C-alpha positions in Angstrom: 112.6 77.6 88.2 110.0 77.8 91.1 111.3 77.0 94.6 109.6 74.3 96.6 107.3 75.8 99.3 108.5 75.6 102.9 107.6 72.5 104.9 104.2 72.8 106.6 104.8 73.7 110.4 102.8 70.7 111.6 104.7 68.3 109.3 108.0 69.9 110.4 107.2 69.5 114.0 106.3 65.8 113.5 109.5 65.3 111.5 111.6 66.9 114.3 110.0 64.7 116.9 110.9 61.6 114.8 114.5 62.8 114.7 114.8 63.5 118.5 116.4 60.2 119.5 119.1 60.6 116.9 119.6 64.3 117.7 119.9 63.5 121.4 122.4 60.7 120.7 124.5 63.0 118.6 124.5 65.7 121.2 125.6 63.3 123.9 128.6 62.4 121.9 129.5 66.0 120.9 129.0 67.4 124.4 129.8 65.0 127.2 128.1 67.1 129.9 124.4 65.9 130.0 123.0 69.4 130.7 124.9 71.0 127.9 123.9 68.2 125.6 120.3 68.7 126.4 120.7 72.5 125.8 122.3 71.7 122.5 119.3 69.6 121.3 116.9 72.3 122.6 118.8 75.1 120.9 118.9 73.1 117.7 115.1 72.6 117.7 114.6 76.3 118.4 117.0 77.4 115.7 115.3 75.0 113.2 111.9 76.4 113.9 113.2 79.9 113.6 114.7 79.0 110.2 111.7 76.8 109.1 110.8 79.1 106.2 114.2 78.6 104.7 114.0 74.8 104.7 112.6 73.7 101.3 113.9 70.2 101.1 117.2 70.9 99.2 118.8 68.5 101.7 117.2 65.9 104.0 115.7 67.2 107.2 118.2 64.9 109.1 121.2 66.6 107.4 119.7 70.1 107.9 119.2 69.5 111.6 122.7 68.1 112.0 124.2 71.1 110.2 122.3 73.4 112.7 123.6 71.3 115.6 127.1 71.2 114.3 127.3 75.0 113.9 125.9 75.5 117.4 128.3 72.9 118.8 131.3 74.7 117.2 130.1 78.0 118.6 129.9 76.5 122.1 133.3 74.7 121.8 135.3 77.8 120.7 137.4 77.8 123.8 141.1 77.0 124.0 142.3 73.6 125.1 144.6 74.2 128.0 146.3 70.7 128.1 149.3 71.3 125.8 149.9 74.9 126.7 149.7 74.2 130.4 152.4 71.5 130.0 154.6 73.9 128.0 154.2 76.7 130.5 155.0 74.3 133.3 158.3 73.5 131.5 159.0 77.2 131.0 158.5 77.7 134.8 161.4 75.3 135.5 164.7 77.1 135.8 166.6 74.2 134.3 164.4 74.0 131.2 166.1 75.4 128.0 166.5 74.7 124.3 169.3 74.9 121.7 168.6 78.4 120.5 170.7 78.1 117.4 169.0 74.9 116.3 165.5 76.3 117.0 166.1 79.5 115.0 167.6 77.5 112.1 164.5 75.3 112.0 162.3 78.3 112.2 163.9 79.6 109.0 162.5 76.5 107.2 158.9 76.8 106.3 158.1 73.1 106.6 159.6 73.0 110.0 157.5 75.9 111.2 154.3 74.5 109.7 155.1 71.1 111.3 155.6 72.7 114.7 152.4 74.8 114.4 150.4 71.6 113.9 151.3 70.6 117.5 149.8 73.8 119.0 146.1 74.0 119.9 144.1 76.1 117.4 143.4 79.1 119.6 147.1 79.7 120.2 148.2 78.7 116.7 145.7 81.2 115.2 146.9 83.9 117.6 150.6 83.4 116.6 149.7 83.3 112.9 147.5 86.4 113.0 150.0 88.4 115.0 153.5 87.2 114.0 152.7 86.2 110.4 149.9 88.4 109.3 151.1 91.4 111.3 147.9 92.2 113.2 148.3 94.1 116.5 147.2 92.4 119.7 144.1 94.5 119.8 143.2 93.5 116.2 143.8 89.8 117.1 141.5 90.3 120.1 138.8 91.8 117.8 139.1 89.0 115.2 138.9 86.2 117.8 136.3 88.1 119.9 138.3 87.9 123.1 139.6 90.6 125.5 143.0 92.2 124.9 144.6 90.5 128.0 143.3 87.2 126.7 144.8 87.7 123.3 148.1 88.7 124.8 148.1 85.6 127.0 147.3 83.4 124.0 150.2 85.0 122.1 152.6 84.5 124.9 151.6 80.9 125.4 151.5 80.2 121.6 155.0 81.5 121.1 156.3 79.4 124.0 154.6 76.3 122.6 156.0 77.0 119.1 159.6 77.3 120.4 159.1 74.0 122.4 157.6 72.3 119.3 160.5 73.4 117.1 163.0 72.3 119.7 161.6 68.7 119.6 161.3 68.7 115.8 164.8 67.3 115.3 164.0 64.2 117.3 160.9 63.6 115.3 162.9 64.0 112.1 165.5 61.4 113.2 162.8 58.9 114.0 161.1 59.5 110.7 164.2 59.4 108.5 163.5 57.4 105.3 159.8 57.1 106.0 157.6 57.9 102.9 155.5 61.0 103.4 155.6 63.3 106.3 153.5 62.2 109.3 151.0 65.1 108.8 150.7 64.4 105.1 149.9 60.7 105.8 147.6 61.5 108.7 145.7 64.1 106.6 144.9 61.3 104.1 144.4 58.4 106.4 140.6 59.1 106.9 140.1 58.8 103.1 142.3 55.8 103.1 140.2 54.2 105.8 137.1 54.8 103.7 138.7 53.5 100.5 138.5 56.8 98.8 142.2 57.4 97.9 143.5 56.8 94.4 145.9 53.9 94.1 149.1 55.9 94.1 148.2 57.9 97.2 146.9 54.8 99.0 150.2 53.0 98.3 152.2 55.9 99.8 150.1 55.9 102.9 150.5 52.1 103.2 154.3 52.5 102.8 154.3 55.2 105.5 152.3 53.0 107.9 154.7 50.1 107.3 157.8 52.2 108.3 156.7 55.0 110.6 157.3 54.4 114.3 154.3 56.6 115.4 151.5 56.4 112.9 150.5 52.7 112.9 149.0 52.9 116.5 147.1 56.0 115.4 145.7 54.3 112.4 144.8 51.2 114.4 143.0 53.4 116.9 141.2 55.2 114.1 139.9 51.8 112.8 138.8 50.7 116.2 137.2 54.0 117.2 135.4 54.4 113.9 133.8 51.1 114.4 132.9 51.8 118.0 131.4 55.1 117.2 129.3 53.5 114.5 128.0 51.0 117.1 126.7 53.8 119.3 123.9 54.3 116.8 122.4 51.0 117.7 122.9 51.3 121.5 121.9 54.8 122.3 118.5 55.7 121.0 116.8 57.3 124.0 115.3 60.8 124.6 115.4 61.7 128.3 111.9 62.7 129.7 113.2 66.1 130.8 114.4 66.9 127.3 111.2 65.6 125.8 109.3 68.0 128.0 111.5 70.9 126.9 110.9 70.1 123.3 107.2 69.8 123.9 107.2 73.4 125.1 109.0 74.5 121.9 106.8 72.6 119.4 103.1 73.0 119.0 101.3 72.0 122.2 99.3 69.4 120.3 102.4 67.7 118.8 103.0 64.3 120.5 106.6 64.1 121.9 108.3 61.0 122.9 108.3 60.4 126.7 
């Protein structure tokens, strides 16, 4: 079966111009810093033009551009969140801070307890602990996999291990609060997005509902999800502007004769 020909460059440029307001809006949400958001749109357009020969209409141009932007945003965002680990390290700096070692080790011997604790650790540190302590990679191999320096990998491992111990130490309190509640919190939270969209089968939806009725911590999260989802959808109608500086940058990327929104 013959493939569709690539989109004509002039038509592609016109189509990209038409998508600029939506691209700029998405970038401003993904990247709160205005300069970085502008760079993200610019880089998306550049990458789209570089890959223009590969776009043959298998998906809509809008989806194609957003996939490019999403991948670029992930690449730019691959840096550890310091919030949780900074708090944990601050605790470990306090001479009076300690844990019940016997209880922590006992919980660590239960796979569900470890997995539940790992959920509470930011990705960069969680991945380092998993690669080193579970998969058996050396610190240098972890550094190579994560594309960081050896000292950075060792720091992530140290902080990740401390965070895991602290998360395991607080696991018992979470278990007591959730005794008798249908589903584990993570199991419910992993399904709550589909539940919100009405995409769960009846049995699963019922279990999520029962969890929300009895869990002390998940109902506020669900209420926040409902409110935030509606608010995010409303941005589409309120934020439809391409800044002049960004428009000029895009004009330099596209064909000089292509009209760009000012």
